C-alpha positions in Angstrom: -60.8 256.3 -36.4 -60.8 252.7 -36.5 -57.8 252.7 -36.7 -56.7 254.1 -33.5 -59.8 252.5 -31.1 -57.0 249.3 -32.7 -54.3 251.0 -31.5 -55.6 251.7 -28.5 -57.6 248.0 -27.9 -53.7 246.2 -28.9 -52.0 248.8 -26.3 -54.4 247.7 -23.7 -54.6 243.8 -24.5 -50.5 244.3 -24.0 -49.9 245.9 -20.7 -53.3 243.4 -19.5 -50.9 240.8 -20.6 -47.2 242.3 -19.5 -49.1 242.1 -15.7 -50.5 239.4 -15.0 -46.8 237.6 -17.0 -44.8 238.9 -14.1 -47.4 237.0 -10.7 -47.4 233.6 -13.6 -43.4 233.5 -13.2 -43.0 233.5 -9.7 -44.9 230.3 -9.6 -42.7 227.0 -10.1 -43.3 223.0 -10.0 -42.7 221.7 -7.4 -44.5 217.9 -8.3 -45.8 216.5 -11.6 -47.8 213.1 -11.9 -49.5 210.9 -14.4 -52.9 210.6 -13.3 -53.9 207.6 -15.6 -57.4 208.2 -15.6 -60.4 211.2 -16.4 -61.2 213.2 -12.8 -62.7 216.0 -10.8 -61.9 218.8 -8.9 -63.0 221.0 -7.9 -65.4 222.4 -10.7 -63.3 221.3 -13.4 -63.2 218.4 -15.1 -59.9 218.0 -16.5 -58.5 214.6 -18.4 -56.0 211.8 -18.0 -52.7 214.1 -18.7 -49.7 214.4 -17.3 -49.3 217.5 -14.8 -47.3 219.5 -13.2 -47.9 221.1 -9.7 -47.3 224.3 -8.0 -48.1 226.5 -5.0 -48.6 230.6 -5.3 -46.4 232.5 -4.4 -48.6 234.7 -1.1 -51.2 232.9 -1.4 -50.5 229.5 -0.5 -53.1 227.8 -0.1 -53.7 228.2 -3.7 -52.8 225.6 -6.3 -52.2 225.5 -9.6 -52.6 221.8 -11.4 -51.8 222.0 -15.1 -51.3 219.1 -17.8 -50.7 219.7 -21.5 -53.7 220.4 -22.6 -55.7 222.0 -19.4 -55.4 223.3 -16.2 -57.1 224.1 -12.6 -56.3 226.4 -9.9 -57.9 224.0 -7.0 -57.3 225.5 -2.7 -56.7 223.9 -0.4 -56.1 223.3 2.9 -52.9 222.4 5.0 -52.7 219.9 7.6 -49.0 219.4 9.2 -48.9 215.9 10.3 -45.7 214.6 12.2 -42.3 213.9 9.6 -42.5 210.8 7.5 -40.4 209.4 5.1 -44.1 209.2 2.3 -43.1 210.4 -0.8 -44.7 212.1 -2.6 -48.9 212.1 -4.0 -52.2 212.6 -5.2 -54.8 210.8 -3.1 -58.0 209.8 -5.1 -62.0 209.0 -4.1 -62.7 207.6 -6.3 -66.5 206.0 -7.0 -67.6 203.3 -9.4 -65.7 205.5 -13.1 -65.6 208.8 -11.6 -62.1 210.1 -9.6 -62.5 213.0 -7.4 -59.2 214.5 -6.4 -59.2 215.0 -2.0 -55.4 215.1 -1.7 -52.1 216.6 -2.7 -49.7 214.9 0.7 -46.9 217.5 -0.4 -44.2 217.4 1.3 -42.6 214.8 3.8 -44.9 216.9 6.6 -47.1 218.4 4.9 -50.9 217.8 3.5 -53.1 219.5 1.4 -56.4 218.6 1.3 -59.7 219.2 -1.5 -63.0 220.4 0.1 -65.7 217.4 -0.8 -67.7 219.5 -4.0 -72.1 219.2 -4.2 -70.4 217.0 -7.6 -68.7 214.4 -5.1 -71.2 213.9 -3.3 -74.3 213.5 -5.8 -71.8 210.3 -6.8 -71.1 209.3 -3.3 -75.0 209.3 -3.1 -76.1 207.2 -6.6 -73.9 204.5 -5.2 -74.9 203.8 -2.7 -78.1 204.0 -3.9 -77.3 200.8 -6.0 -75.6 198.1 -4.1 -73.8 199.5 -0.1 -70.3 199.7 -2.4 -68.0 202.2 -0.3 -65.8 204.8 -1.4 -62.4 203.2 -2.4 -58.6 204.9 -2.6 -56.8 205.9 -5.0 -52.9 207.3 -4.9 -51.6 208.4 -8.1 -47.5 209.1 -6.8 -46.0 212.6 -7.5 -41.9 213.6 -8.1 -40.3 216.6 -6.8 -39.2 219.0 -9.0 
């Protein structure tokens, strides 16, 4: 009986993985960016790494950030802009030594905005209490793939 339940569990795990694999295979990498500092995106704290960014098919408001060691799935709001020749890039807000991903300049005419998180609001409040220092924007360029 014990072997039977293990066999059923193993079969269920294989079936679950087989159903997830096609969904993951539908995404393709569009941008690659080397981020030289640890940062926060949504509720995830990510280390310095090279990140592959891709949009989820069927859910263009979702972005995968995948590094060698970790990653995150985030929701974005897309803004269409007049056509420019700007390079793809990631825009971070910096408060002291804390970085928060806030914008992805995806294509010539697309800007993907990430909402301000509670952690960023807290960092901004702590910073303003100290010396009225301003938030700085830090831009990391990305390459198309």
